[in-house]
N, C-alpha and C positions, 0 to 999 in steps of 0.2 A: 404783346404775348408771343411766345415761340410756337412756332407751325407744330413744332414735334417736341414732347415730353422730354425735359431733361434724365438721364438716369445717373444714379449715384450706384455703384455696385459695392455690393457686399463681400467679404471673402470667402462666400459658397457661390457667387457668381460666375458663371465661365463665359466666355468671348470665344467667337470662330477665329480659328486663324487666318491669316492673309496673307497673300505672295506664295510664289511657288516654293519656297525654301522653309515655309512655315511646318513647326513639328506637326507630324498628325496626331488626333486625341489618343488617348489610350482605349482600349477597349471597354465598353462599359460592362458594368460588372452585373453578372446572371441573377435571374430571380432567387435561386437558392442564396445566393451570395449577399443579396441584399436580404434576404429573412435571417440570413445567420448574423447578419450585422445588427439586426433590431434585436434579437435574443442578447448577443452581446451588452446590447445597449441597456436592456434591463439588469444585467448583472453589473455593469457599472454604476447605474442610480442605486442598486440594492448594496452598494459597499457604503454607502451614506446614510441611505433613507431605511428606516427599518421597519418591517411591515409595509401597510399602506397598498398592497397590492391591487386593489382593484381602481384605487386613485391613479396608480402609476401604468395601468394599462389603459385607462381611459384617457390621461393624458397623451399617451402614446399613440394610441386610435386617434385621437382629434388632430394631431400633429401629420400622421402618415396620412390622415383622409385631405390636409390639406387648409385644415379650418383653425379657427380660434377657441380657447378654451377660456370659462371663468372656474376657478377655485373659490368655493364658499367654506368658511371654517371657523372658528374661535382663535384668539392668536396663540401662538405656540406650538401650532400640529404641523409645522414644517412644509408649509405652502410656499414660502419663498426659496426655502431650502432645496425642495425639490425640483422647481424651475432651474432655480442656479446650477443642480447638479446634472439636469438633464442637458443645459447649454455646456457645461465641460464636458460632456461624453460627445458632443457633436464639434465636428470643426468649423463652428459658426459664428459669426459676429453677435455678440450678446450686447444688450444694454439694459440698464435697470433705471425704471422711471418712478421716483417716490410722488405718488399724486396727493397733493396739499389743496386747500381751498383757496391758495392765493397763486395756486399755478396758473398761467396763463396759455393760450396755443402756440406762441413763439418759442415757450420753452421746451417743446415738444418738436415742431416741426424746424426748427430754425429763425435766424432772423439774417437780416442784411445792414453790414457794417459800411460805413464808406472811408475808403482809403486813400491818401493823396500821397501822389507820387513827389519826392520831396526836390527834383531836379527839375521836371516841369512844373506843378503845382497842378497837375490835372487831377482832378478829384473823379472817382468812380465808387459804384456801390459793387460791393462782394458778398454773395450769400454763405453765410454757415450753417451748416447743415444741423440740426439739433438731433435729439438721440433716437430718435423715429426712425433713421437710417442705419438700421441693423437689421440682421434675419430673423433675430428671437428678443421681442421685448417682453421685459416684465414689468406688468403695470402695476406695481404694489398699492393696495388700498384704492382701486380706480374711482369707487363712488365717494373719495372725496374731492374729486376734481370739480370745478363749476360749469355749468352748463356748455359755455364757449369751448372751454377745453376740449368736453366729453364730444362735441360736433367735430371738431378736429381729429379725435381718436377714430369717430365713428367713418369719418372720408376714409382715413388711412386704412381701417379695416376691410371695409367692404369695397373700395376701388383700386386700393396697393398704391395709392400715389398721394401727395400733399398737395396744397395750393397756397404758396408762399410768396410775395413779393411782384406779384401779376401773374406767375407763372407755375404751371404744373409740372411736377417730378416725381419719377416713377420711384420706388421703392424698390430696395434690392429683392433678389428672388434665390431664396425662398423667402417668405416673409409672416411670421406668426406672431400674435398676440396672445400671451398668457397671464390672463389678470388674476387677482387675488382681492377679495371681498371680507370684512369683518361681519357675520351677518348679529351682532349683538350691540354694538357700538354705533348708533345714528346720528348722536348728537353732530352737527357740523358735517353732514355729509349731503352728498345732493344722488338720491336713488337714479339708476341706471334708466334712460326711458325704454320702453319696451322695444322701440325702433333699435337701438343699439344692443340690448341685450339679443334680438332675433339673430344679430351678427354673429353671435359665439355657436360655434357648432355645437358643442356641449355645455353643460352647467353642471358641475363637479363637485360634489358634497364630499367634505375632508372630515369623519366621523375622530372621536377618540381612539387612541390604540387599545387597544387589549390589554390584560395585566401583563402577559409575556411579552408582548411586543414594548411596553413601557419599561419595564425591567432591561429589556435590550436597548432602548434608547438612552437609559441612565449609563449604564454599562459604556456606551459608545461614546457618549458625550464629556464622559468624565475621566477619560484615560489620555494618556500620552500619545498623540499620534496623528496624523489626517490621513485620508484616505486617498491614495495615487488614482486618480478617474484618468483614465486613456480615453481618448478621442476612439470612435470607432466607426463614426458618421459622419460626410461632408456634405454640402451644399448639392454638388451634382447627385449624389446618391440617395440625397432625401427626394429631390425633385423626379429622380426616377422611378422613387416610392411611390410618390403621388400619381404619378402616371399610371403604373402598375395596378395600384387601387382602383383606378378609374377603368381599368380593363376587365376586373373581376365582372363576370356576367350575374344579371340582374334578371333572372327570368321573371314572365308578366306576373303569375300569381305573387311574389315577392312585392312587384312594384303596386299590387292591386291591395297586400295586405298593409303595405305602409302607408297607401293613401287612406285604406279605411282608418287605421288608428288615429290619423291626424284628423280626418273628417270626423270621425267619434267624439273629439272634444270640444267641439262647437254647439252649443246648445240649441242654435237655431236648426240645426241638421236632423232631418228627420231619422238619421239612424243613429244618434247620439242616444247614449244609455241615462236613463232616468236620474242616476247621478250627477251626471253630467249637467244635466238641465235644471238640476236644483241648485248645486254647488259651484259651477262655473260661471262667471263673468263674460270671459272672452277666451275662444278658443285658439289654439295652435293655425299659423298658416302654412303654405304650400312650403317653406323650407323648413317646417317641422319634417314631411315627408323626405326631403332630400338629406337633412343630416341622418334619418333613420338607414338610409340606403347606403350613402357614403361611409359612414361609420359600421353598418353593417358587412359592407366590401371589405372594410378594412378589418375588421375582426374575422371575417371569411379566410381573406389571406394568411394572417398570421396563425390560424389552424390549418392552413396547409390545403385549403379547398379553393376553389376557382370560381364557384357560384354561391350566392346568397342564399341561406335559408332562414326559415322563419326564427330558428334559437337568436342568428346572428343579429335580426331587427329588434327581438326581445331584450338580446341582451343591451344595447344601447337606447332602448326605450325612454328611460329615466333620465339619464344626463342629457338627450336630446329633446325631451318635452318639458322637464320641471320648470324651464325658465320662459316657457314659452305658451302658458296656459295662467290665468289669472283666476282665481278665486275670487267668490263674492262674499258679501257681508255675511251672509247665511251661513257659510263654510266656516269662518273665523270665529262666527260665534259658537258652532257648535262642534269646534275643534277639527274639523274635516281639513287634512293638508293636501298639496298637493300630490305626493305621496300616495295617498289613499286613494287618490283618482286615477293616477296612472297606474295603479296596483288593479283597479277595478277594471281598467281598459283590457288589462290583457287576459282577464273571465270576460269582459262583455264581446270583445270584437275576436271570433274564432279565426283560428291561422289558417291557410290555403290547404282546404283536402286533398288537392292533386300532391304528388310527392315532386318536388324539388330536387333536381340530381345533384350528387355531392360533389 
């Protein structure tokens, strides 16, 4: 095994110049320029996707916070198209992986092939990278993959590297997995284990469009012509945004509020409300609080603020929590959904009384 991990860079990856004659790097874009690019990114996505403003915002919040996102919705709601459009609006390497029951880990990570030198007859193995070596991965219908393949995805999502041929290879930076899942058809599927669900920063629900939006969809998809999507954000710019998000201040009351919300989902905790004790089998772990703070930071920055407020945390509470809290049989029998539980948390856990500066 190699002493150091091999790096296979993507188009968005930058390398340091070497030598005295190397050209200097261009000046890093300012915060205002980066935020302007995000606004333009929304506009480019809006050329193709009609409506779904909340879904688009949550996907962008996850990407800006440096996390993965799971999009759950019935077929035909443009989940795949949304991810493809976002990738087109970024100068990043994009790969789509269609998950099927016969997909094996090497189909994702890559495989070794044997080559023979016709002149010398010498044979050696060469690693051929799989589609996981890209900046944005569309994992379409991720729950159709068998457990071994899901385990390979889990390593890639958490560690940002893959193991193949006895070696560990780093994935390009930035690296995001945007996965889709159909909540209705469960035949021939393998439900994602809780450990893998926890690696997604957000669980985003894609609902049916309104009547006006549906008319707009019909108008846009049955006419002649294709939207001209212009790339407005590249790899270095996105990495700079990831760093900028983490520089947003999270005051102590905001940290305590996020921790209180996460702890209130655990039935065994004394601060858990009665609804949680009655209808929740398993509560959220510490990653839920991390998702609340990172998502809140991204929301605050896009709103032009450098401090996280309780409203920022409340905005991302549903996508950050709904895949981390498991209902029990009593909840399923009485029709109590995770959405009901999360709504109750907003009432049961009061925001901090001390004012958090804007």
